[in-house]
N, C-alpha and C positions, 0 to 999 in steps of 0.2 A: 383591701382597698379597692373595692368595686362599688360603683353607683347603683342605688336601687333602680335605675333606668338600663342597667347593663353596661355602662361604659367601663372601660378598664382603666381606672385611674392609675394603676401601677405602671401603664405604658404611656400615658400622656406627658407631652414635654412640660406642661405647667407643674406637674407633679415631680418629675424627674429632675426639675431645675432645683430642687431642695438640696440635692447631692451632686449636682453638676452644673457648675456656673457656665458652661457653654452652651448650655439649654437656654440661657436667657438671651443669647443673640438669636437662636432658633425661633423663640416665641416672638422676639421683636420683627424678624423677618416674615413669619408666617403670618402673624396678625397685623402687620404693617403699623407697628407702634413703635415709639422711641426706646432706647434701652431702659431709660428711667422707668416708663411704663411697664415695660417687660419684668423689671425688677419687682414691681408691685403685683405683677400677675402669678407670681410663685404661689402654688396652691398646696394645702395640706390634705387635699382629698374632699370630696362631697360630704361624706358622713362626718368628718372631722370638723367641718365648717358649716354644718347644718344647711347645706345646700347652696351656701353663698359662695359661689366660685369667682374670685377676683378679676379674671379676664372675660367672665362671660357678659355679653352685651345686654342681658336683660335677667330678671329674677326667675330662678329653677322653680317650676311649678311641681315637679315629679318629687323632689325630695319631701317637701311638707304633705303631699298627698300619701306618699308611703308611710310617712310617720303616722297621719291621721289614721289610715287604714291599718296599722300595726302589720305591716308586710316588710320583710328584708328586701325583697325583689318584686318587681312589678308583675311577673309572672305569675306571683302568687294570689293575685287580686282577681276577684271575679269579674272585673271589668277590663281586663287585658285582652287585647291591647287597646289601648284608649288613645285620644288624641293628643295627650301629652307626649305620646311616643310617635307622633306622626313624622315621617320623613319630609324633610325639604329640600328643594334644590338650591335655595340660596346659600352661598358658600359651601356646598356640598363637597368640594374638593379640598377644602381647608380643615374642616372639622369632621370628626367621626359620629355625629349624632345618627346619622342615618343607618348605623349599625346596630342601634339600641335593641330593636325587636329580635333581630337575627341574634344577637349575643344572649338575650334572655332566653331563647328558645334552646339555645346551646348550653346555657347554665342548668335549665331545667332537665335537660336530656342527659347530660355529661356529669352534672354536679360541678359545684363552685370550684373544687380544687383541680379537677381535670380540665376544666375550661381554662383555669389560670395557667395551669401547666402546659397543656397541649396545644389550644387552640386560640387564646385571645390575640396573642401576637399576630398569628396567621392571619385572623381577621382584618386586623388593622393592616398589615402589609398588603393583604389581597386589595383592600378597599383602596388604599392609596397608590399601590404600585403596579396593579395588574390591569391588563386590558378587560373590558366588558366582554363576556361571552354567555351563550345560553347553554 
């Protein structure tokens, strides 16, 4: 349940809301949308929805690219990293998209299972909860 771009769907509130209805309130608050809109934002994961994420403000370009290039993860592509993975400051404090390249490098280095088990949650917690340091 990891997206080709390196996002950890299994730690995302949009995905977790499938089994935890309290997450719908968190989605509403985080995305500044109504509860009804948040209910519609529950996600089954990028791969299960062919890259069509209900709460995403735009169409994903990464999923169709990975499908076209026949790679499971972007780091397997000869064009990695590309502009589809570019970090952006806009809403950076709300969404984990700036962690994509870092996660992909960790998946390549640790392997998918080790990243899922030992590192993915820490990356998300560090990104959203820690102070910046060099």
